[in-house]
N, C-alpha and C positions, 0 to 999 in steps of 0.2 A: 503494500499499499504506500500510498506516497504522502509527503509530509504538506499538507494544506499550507503551511507557513513559507516554506521553501517556493511555492507556486505565486503566492500573493508576493513574494519580495522580487522574484525574477519570472514573471509568468510568459515572456517569450524565450529565454533558455528553454523552460518547461516545454511548450511549444516545438521548438527547434528540435529538441530531443527526438520528441515524438515524429516528427516529421521525418526524422533519419530512420525510423523504423518503419516509416510508411501509414505510420497512425494518424488520423486527421486531426490538428490540433483543438483541444479542448478547454485550454487555459479560462477563459470568456465565459464560456457556460458553468464551470467550476468555480469561479471566482461569484458569479453571479448568484449561484445558490448559495455560496457561503455568506456573501451581505446579506441575503434575504435570511440565512439561519442566524447571523449574529445578532442582526434588527430585529427579530424575536426575541432572543434573549435579553437586548436590552430594554425593549420595551416590557417583556416581563417582569425584569428587574425594578424600571420604574414605577409600574403598577403596582408590585409588592411594596415599595418605600410609601407609595398613595396610600396602599391598606393600611400600612401601620400606623402611619400617621393617623390616619381618619381612625382608625382604631384607639390610640391616645386620647384623641380630640373628643370621642365618643365617651371615653369612661371620665373626663374632665365635665362634661356636658350632664351625665347622669348624676357626678357628686354634687354639680350644682344646680341640680332640680328643673334642667331646663331640657324637659322631654320632647319639645319640638324638635330643636337642634339634635338630641341624642338619636330620634327615631331617622332624621336625613343621613346623618353620618353612619348610623346602623345600618341602612340602605346602600349608603356608598362603599361601607367595606364588602357586605355582600358582591355587591357588581364588582367590585375589583376584585374579589377573591375567584368570581369567574372568570374574569378578564386574565388573571393570571394564569390559572386551570386552561384556559383556550390557548394562551400564548404559549405557555409549555409543552401542550401537545403540539402544537403548532411546528416549535422550534424542534421536539425531537423527530417529527416526521422528515422535516428537513435533513436533519440530521443524519437520519439513516438513508435517507436519499443521496446524500453528500458521501457517507462512508461507502455506499454498494457501487455509487460511480466512481472512487477512488481505486474501489479493490477492482474495478473491470478493465482499468487502465494498466497496459503492460508497463514494465521496468523499464527505467531510461539508461541506454548503454552507456558504457564507458567511453572516452574520447579515442580510444585504441582499438575499439570496436571496429573492424573493417566496415566501409559503407558496400551497400550492395540490395539486389531486392531478392534473391534467393540462392539457393544452395549451390548455383555456377558461380556466383560469385564471392565464394568461400575461399579463406588464404591458406594456402599450404604453409605451415611455419617448421616441421620436420618431417624428414624421412628417415628410417630407419630399417637397414636389412635389403638384401636383394630377395626377391621371389625366387623360388628354386623351380629350374626347368626340368620338368621331365619329359623322359624319354618314352613315354605312353600317354595316352588321354587323361587328364586329370579327371578324377569322377567328384562330384558331390557327394556330402556326408554320409548320404542317405544310400548311395550307391556303392561304396566300399565293402568288400565282401567282408573283412571283419567286423565291420558294424552293424550289418545287416540284421544281424540275430539277435542284436540288444536294443533295436529302435523299433517298437512294436506300433505303429501310427494306427493299425486297423481296429486293436483292442480297443487302445483311448479311445477311439471314436466311436466305438459301441458304447463303451462306459461313459463320455463325458462328451463328445460330439468332435468338431472339428478342431485342430491347433492345439492338441494335446498329444503326449506321447507316453507311452511306458518305456523305461530304460530298464535293462535288467543285466545282469553276469558283469561282464568286465567293463563293458562302458558305462554302467552305472557306478563302478568303483572308478573307473577315471573322471567321471563328473564331478561325484565326492572329494578325490584327489585333489581336483582342480581349487575347490572351495577352499579347504582345507591349506593346499599353499599359501593361496593367496591370504587368507588370512594370518597365516604366520608370519608371511612377508610383511604385512601391513602393520603387525603388532612387535615382530621383533627388530626389524628393519628400519620401519619406516615412524615408529613411536606411535601408531594410534593404539585406542584403547578397544580393546574386543567389548562387544556389547551385544545382547540379545533381548529385541523387542517385541512387540506383539503385532502381529498381522490385521488387528480388527481395531479401528481408532476409530473415535466420537470425531462427528462433524466438523467441529471447532480445530481438530488437529489438521484434517484436509484443508480448511480455511486459511491454516497459519501459514502452510507453504505454498499455497496459490493453487492446488488441484481443484476448488471449490472456489466460489460457484461457478467459474467459466467451465471447466472441464469436465462436469460431473457424469458425463455420457462416457468418461474414456474408462471409468473406474466402474465398480460393483459393489452395491450396497444391499445389506441383508434386510429380512422385513423387519427386524428392530432398531434400524437406525443405525448399526455401525459400517465403516467402509472398511472394505478388504484393500491393502494399501498395493499403491502402483511400485512402490519402491520403499525401502526403509528411510531414504531422505526424511519423510514424513514423519516416522516415529525419533530417529536421531536427531532432527531439529527442533522437533518439537520438547525436548527435553529440557531447555531454556524456556520454553513458554509460559510468559506471565512472572520470571524471575528477575530479581535485578542481582547480578553478580557480582564478585569482586575482581579487578583488572587483573590481580596478579595472577587469578586462575586461567585465564588467557594464553595462550589459545587452547581451545580444546577440540580434541581431534578423536573420531569416534570410527570403529569399522564394524558392521553388521553383515552376517550372511542370513538371508531370509528369502521366504518364499516372497513372489508380487504375482501379482495381477492386474491385467489391463482388458479391457474390453476390446482392444483393437479396434474402435470406432473408425471408420472412414476409410480401413485399409481393404476392404472386400477385394480379393482376385491377385492380393499382393503377396509374395512370400508363402504360397500356400503349399509348397511342397518344403518336406522336412520340418526342420524345429527351430527356423531361422526367427519367426515371429509366432509366439505361443500365447494362448491366454494365461498360462500359469508358468512360471519361469524362475529360475535361481540366480540370485544376483549378490555379492560383496560392495558393498556401499560404502562409501567416504564420506564424512560429514565433519565441516570445520566450524567452529564458532570463534572469531578471533576480535580483536579491536579494529576500528575502521582503517588506522593507517597502516594493517599488516595485510588487508584484505588481497589486494590484488597482487602481492608476492607470495600468497597463501593459494593462492589460484594457480602460479607455473609450479608450486610444489606438488599441491596434488597432482596435476596432470603429469609430472614426472614419476609418481609414484603409481601410477597407472600405467605409465609406461615400462617403467622397471620390469612388472610381470612380463609381459610381453617380450620382452628381452630376455629377461630369464627363461622363457619359453622357446627363444628364437624363432619368434615368431615375426616376420617383418610386416611393418605397419608405417603409416602416415599419420601426422598431427594436422588439423585443421582448426583455425580460428573462424566460426562462422561470422558472416557477416550480420549489418542490424536487422536484415530481412529474414532471416532466419535463426536467430536465437529464439530461445523460448520465452515464454510470458514474463516469466519471473528473474530471467539472467540479464545481468548487465554486459558481460562477455562470457563466450562458452568455446573452449576447446574440445572438439570429437576427436578420438584416436579410432582411427579405420584401420583394421587386420587385412592382411590379405587373404583371400578364399579363393585357391586355385582351382578347384571347382567351378566356380563361378568366373573367374577370371578376371578378379576385381577387388577393391578395398570397400569392407562394410564395416559400419561404426559397431564397435564392440565397448567403448566410454563415452561419454558427455561428461566434461568436469566442469562446474558453473559457478561464478562469484554473482551472488544476489544483491549484494550492498545491504542496506538495512530494510529492502522491501519485504521479506518474511518477517524480519523481528518487528517491524512495525505493527503488522498483521497478529503477530504473538503477544506482544507486549512485553519484549525479551530485550532488557537493558543491564548497562555495566557502571558500576561506582567508579569515576576515576581513580587512581592511585594519588593524584594530587588534590583531590576535593573538588568542588562542583556539584552540578546537577548531571544525575544518572544518564547517560546517552545510551542510545540504541546499539546493539551488537550489529555484526555482521556475519553474513551467513555464506557458506559454501557447501557445494554437494558435487559428487563424481563417482561415476562405477568403476570397482576396482578389483575386478571386472564382472561382464557379462557372463554368469559360468556356462549356461548353456552355448553361448557364440563363441565363445573360448574354446569348449568342446568341439564346436566345429571346423574350428582354425585347426586344433592338436589334429584331429583325424585327417583333414585334407593335406595340410602339410606335410604330416609324417607318413602319407600313403605310399605303399610301394607297388610296383610291377604285379607281385604275384598274391595282392589282396590284401597284406600284411598292415600293419599301421606301425611306424617306430616312435616310441614313446621319450618325450625329451627328459632329459638325465634329471633335472630337477624335479619331477615327479616320480622317478623311479622307488625312491623310497619308499613313497606311498602305495607303491604298486608289487610290494613283494620283492622290492628290487629288481624286476623283471624289464627289460627294453622295448619288448616286442609284442603286439597284439597279433597274434597268428591268423589267418585266413579263416578258421572255426571257431573264432573268439578265445581261445586260450591263450592264457600269458605264457610267455618264453622269457 
């Protein structure tokens, strides 16, 4: 959510930032509603003062035995009481409208976020590794002989419908190994705190991180009002919701491995083969809660944490800075990491790391006390995939495939796989 005071102070800068994102300028509408709301509040305060004055005069008239004046003032007190109530109701309604308006407006990009309209204008900022050249036609993950027996889309479809998979045997173990490796790396090498959070959350938690109200169709809601998280960004970030923390406790860096649920609204017909785009998937998420001055370098640090996982797995990737027309609703700057998938002969997103500034913190009312004193300030929040486990499984299978249908296991995962180095064509480990 946006700071109304910042909009009052510099509406032109606010509109210019929105225009960069391809959003219509809205400061005039916001300020008009804000002015009307403040006028109602001031009128209510004036009417309340008049009510109090009339009440005191009525008491004096009663003491003096002036019944006529007493009755007049008593009627005035009653009228002012109704006027105050009506004005407060009107101010409350305008405040709700203003809040809803501010919550529906996307975040303002950093100055170093590239300009552009869509993904075609994204800027590559890093390229690592060289895609392997196979001496045979590279297959997609669900076509590789060693993986076929461990990926059951048909039975999952019978139980749950499309965009689900049942993993079994060695493939399920490899999937688990990847999540374990990611967590171990982030905790032991990157200094994140391992966290296990719920997958069911209240509506306020989804509102706090920006999934609601604008993107409700992208998630699932239970019949009793809980929401299934689309990412543990929701739970990890909301750890500080409603809190005012001490500055010396910053930064707070969390990592969580969780199930995630997305309706994939609007993706009909896209990536229907295999497990690239699922309704239920697993992800290791990173969240940082920081001082405002440290948010931008924290984004670079988080990006390196995610890149390090791919480098350890020896998976080629590229990192792109999303342009203003492609960044998410709550982001000020985003780095997408795209892993090479030889079966598709292209790079596909496996991580998205974003700095949100104080956008989420304002929605959650999350602040910190400056060490030097002064009023509490809003925290800055960041989130990033470290990584999407299923997509990482796809990348390991496709990049490790051999001509005989077997799959070579990355060295860093072998200790999680019984010190095996290969998944044989029949699915056994060797």
